[in-house]
N, C-alpha and C positions, 0 to 999 in steps of 0.2 A: 522396627522402623529406623531406629538410629543406624543399625548396620546397613540397611537398604540406602539410606541417604548417603552414608560414607561411600558405598559402592558407586552411587549416582555421581558423587563429586569426583571420584577417582576417573569414572568414564568421561565426565565433562573435561577434566584436565587433559585427556587424550585429544580432545577437539582443539586445544589451543597450540598443538605442535604445528610446525610448518606443514603446508599442504601435502608435501611429499610423504610425510610421516603421520599426518593426522587421521584420526578416526571419525566417522559420522557421528551425529548426535544420537544419544541413546535411545533405542526403540520406545522405551516407556514415556519419553518425552512427546511422543506422537500418539500415545494411546491412553494415558492415565488422566482420568478426569481430576484426581487429586493434585497431580503435578500441573495440570492446566490451571487451577486456581492459583498456585504459586507463580506460574508463568504470567498470568495477568498482572500480578503485582510486581514481579521482577523485570519483566521485559516490556509491558505496555505502560504500566502507570508511572514509570520513572524516566521514560524516553519520549522523544518527539515521535508521534504517529502521523504517517503520510497518508493524506485524504485524497490524493489525486489532484485533479485541476481545480483552481480556485473560481474559474470562470462560471461555474454552475451558481455561484453567489454573486450574480452579476450586478444586481441593483439592490438599494436599500430595501431590507424586509425579506430578502430571499433567505430561506432557512432549509435546513435538512437535519432530521434527528437520526441519531445513530447510537450504537452501543460500542463503546471504547473501552477496552481493558476491564470489561464487566460493569462499567458505569453507563447509564442512560445520558446522552449528551445532546445539546442543541447547538449547532454551529449556524451562524448567521452574519450577514452584512448589516451594519447599523447605519443610522441616518448620516454619519460622517464618513462612510465608506470604509470603515474599520471592521476587519473580520474579527468575530468574537465567538467564544465558546462558553456554554454555561451548563450546569447540571440540570437535567430535565426533571426538575422537582420543585414544587411550590414551596415557598418559605413559610406558608401558613400551616398546612398539615400534611404536606408531602405529595399532593396529587401530581400525576404526570401532566405536563403543561401542553405539549405539542406532540403530534403524531406525524409520521411520514415526511413529506417536504412540501414546500409552497412558499407564499409570501404573505407577510403580515405587517401591519403598521405598529402593532404592540403585541405583547404576549399576555394573554387573559387566561387565568385559570378557570377551567369549566366547572370547578366544583363550587367555590365561593367568590369568584370574580376578582380575586386579587389580580392587579394589572401591573405589568412591568414595561418600562421603556426598552427600546432595543439595545441600550447600554447596560441593560440589567437592573437598573434601579427601580425601586418599587414606586409606582406613581398613583395607585389607587387601592385601598383596602376598605370596603364598605363597613360602616359602623365601628370602625376601630379608632376613630378620632378622639374618643373620651376614654379609651382604655388606659389605665395608669401606666406610665412608664413606656408606652409604645411610641417609638420613633420610626417612620418609614425609612429613614436612612439606614437603620440597622438591619433591614430585611430585604436587601437586594438580592438577586440571584447569586448562587456560588459560581464564581467564574474560574475557568481555566485559561491557560496561556494558548493563544492562536497567533500564527504569523504566516506569511507568504513569502516564498522564494522561487524565482524563475517561473512564476504562474502556478506553482504547487501550493496547496494548503497543508499546514501542519498544526496539530494540537498536542500540547503537553499536559497531563493531568496531575503532575507533581505539584505541590504547594510552591516550591522554588524550582524553576525549570532550568536546565542547563542551557547554556548560550547556543541558539540555533546555528549560528555561524560556526561555532566550534564543533557542534555535532556534524555539520555537513563538510567541515574541512575544505578541501579543494574541489567540491562538487561542481561549482560554477565553472571553474577553470577547465575541467576535464570535458564539460559540455559546451564550452564556448563556441565550437563550430556551428551549432545548431541554434536557430532563433526560437529557443524553447519558450521564452517568457511570452512572445507574441502569438503563440499558436492558439488556435480556437478548437473547442470540442465539438465534433459533429455527431458523435454517438456515444451514449453511456448506456450500459446494460448490466444487469445483475444475474448471477446464477448461484445456486447451492450446489456444493460439490461434496461428496461423501468421502473426504479425506482430511487429515490435519492440514491446517492452514500453512504450515511450514512446507509440507510436501508439495502443495500446489506451487508456491514460490520456487522451491527446488527445481522443479522440472522446467519451469520457464528460463532458469538460469544456467542450464547445462546442455552441452552439445552431444554428450555420450549417447543419449537415447534416440537420437534422430535417425540413424539407420534402421533401428529395430521397431520404433513406434510410428515413424513417418517415412517409411521406405519410398513411397511413390508421391510424396508431397513436399514436406518441408526439408527433407534430406537433399532433395534436388536443388534447393535454393542455396544452402550454406556450404561454404568451404571451411577448411580447418581454421579455428580461430587463432588470432595472435595471442601472445602471452597476456595475462591479466594485467591491467594498469596498476602501477604503484599509486596508491591514493592515501591521503589523509582524510579522517572523518568516518562516520559510520555508514559506509556504503562500500559496494564493490562494483567494478565495472570491467567489461571486457569486450574487445571489438572483433568482429568477424567479417571478412569479405563475402560478398554474395553474388549469385548469378542474378542479374537484374536488380530491381529495387529492394528485394527482400520482403516487400509488402504484397507481392503478387505471386501466385503459383505460376510455375513454368509453362503449364498448359493453358494459361488464361488467354482469352482472346481479346481482352480489353488492353488498350494502350495505357502505360502508366501515367500517373499524374506528374506534373512538373516537379523537378527537383526543387528543394528549398534553395533560396538564393544564397550566393557567395560560399557554398560549402567548398572547402578545399582539403587537399591531402586525403587521408583515408576516409574522412567523413563523406566523400563523394563516391565511394565505392563499396559500402557495406552498412552494417548495423552495429550500433553501440548498445550492449546490454547492461543495464545497471539495476542494482538491488539497493534501495535505500532502506536501511535497517529501521524497525524490524519487518514491516508489512507492505511495503510498496515497491514495485519493480516496473520498469519500462524498457522499451526498445526505441532507440532513435534511429530511424531510417533516413534515407535521402530525401524521401517525400512525405512520410507520415511518421507520427509517434504514437505508440500504442503502449497502454498502461494497464497494470492489474494491481489492485489493492485486494488483500485477503485478511478477513476477521474471523476469529473462531466462534463457532457457534456451539461447540463441544470439542472433546478431544478428537473425534473421528469426523467432524463435519465443519465446513466453513462457508462463509459468504463471500463471494468474489464479485468485484466490479471491474468491468472492462471499459475503458475509454479510448476513443480514437481521436487524434488531433492532427490538423494540418494548418499551414499558414492561411491567414485570412483571405489573401488574394486567391489561393487555390480553392477554398470554399466558395468564392464568388463566381468560378467559372461556370458558364451555361450548362456544360455537360458534367458538372461535378457528381451529381447524384447518380448518374449512370456509371462513371468511372469508380466511384468509391464503393459501389455495391460489390464489385470484384474484391476489393480489399477486405470488406466485411466478410465476405465468404471465406477468404483465405484464413482470416483470424479465428472465425468460428470453427471452421473445419479442423484448425490446429487443436483447439480446446477439446472437440468431439473426439479426436484420436488420443488425446492425453488422458481423458477422464477414466476410460476403462483400465489403463495402466496404473493411474493413482489409486483407484478403488481396490485393484488387486494388491497393490503395494500395502495398502492400509491393512488389508485382511492379513498379510503376511506379518506385518509389524506387530499385530496383536497376538501372535504366537508366543507362548512362554519361552520358547527356544530362540526367539529373535535375538541377535546380537549386533554390537557395533560393526560396521564395515570400514573399508578403506576407500578413499577417494582416487579417481583418475585425476591427477592434480592439474592437468592442462585443460581437460574437457569439463572438469567440474570445478573450475577455480572459484567462481562466485559462491558456489554452494559451500565450499571449504571456508571461505572468508566469513560467510554468515555464521557457520558452525563455530568458528573461533569467537566471533562477536557474542553470539548467543551464550556460549559457556562463560565468557567473561561476565555477563549480567548475572548469572546464577552464582558464580564463585565469589564475586566481589560483595555480594549481599548475603553471603552464608555466614 
């Protein structure tokens, strides 16, 4: 095992080279359940995790349960409008507190009725008032760090979270042309994909596969991308000009939605593809924003969430539902074409003879940037 890990470290070091020289992430990082457990700790538990849009926590009591970095978590909006995250486990004897998503006025354990306010403090514990040394203030929910930026929600599981603004660097500056903070989510759907979570995010962020996987659909939309943006922070971003909006297929009979207001320069002629490390990626088009989050269910399976966002004035148009249906069809068909390629890739990666490959540095720029960041997480904690 020592020799194997030394080899893995050497392979990961090759990911840290400039994109023109760098190697892809080692295949075993896509297939090994043992390495997945380390990955959850090194990659997910020490970094900010992107949860997509915060507008699904619109009002006090809105909550969602999820598994982040191997930990069951509740994310909710409290009575003061603050986004919060807690361990989904009762401080009495560990029962799971909430399931799925919904709205609640408080959190009540279904086992022994210990009850918590939305700020996580314990407000009720039946028959505990005479227990020696018991203080309700000592038994609030275990809390995690939760913050919002530009309408996105982020959670960090680490006891001491890195500064989110440092983590994001010039993220806000790069995306200033788009009114991202004010966008509203019009659809959010989930799907399970039989591939590693990184593989799903990889394919969304590279142009290389378009002529071969999407020859009669997406390849007709996209032109050759511009060089990747030079950024600070834990993200990668690359712009590409498009035929039309990028959100509609070329053969669509539907007229496009209005462009977002005040778009200037390149933002008015294409799509910005951004990967916020580790697990959230999105494309900012001239009329819509589409987002994917990917969470590992195992080394060879992931849960993916897709969100579609538009300006509120667009969502209020009388013919919006008719127009947006064509966009949904474009996004869904893209995934349907990608999934067979991803499943096939996952099978190939499982071969004992699978090896690291090389990047096409211009067409896979975001993927190479993520590989470099990913390797950094492993090597700085080894």
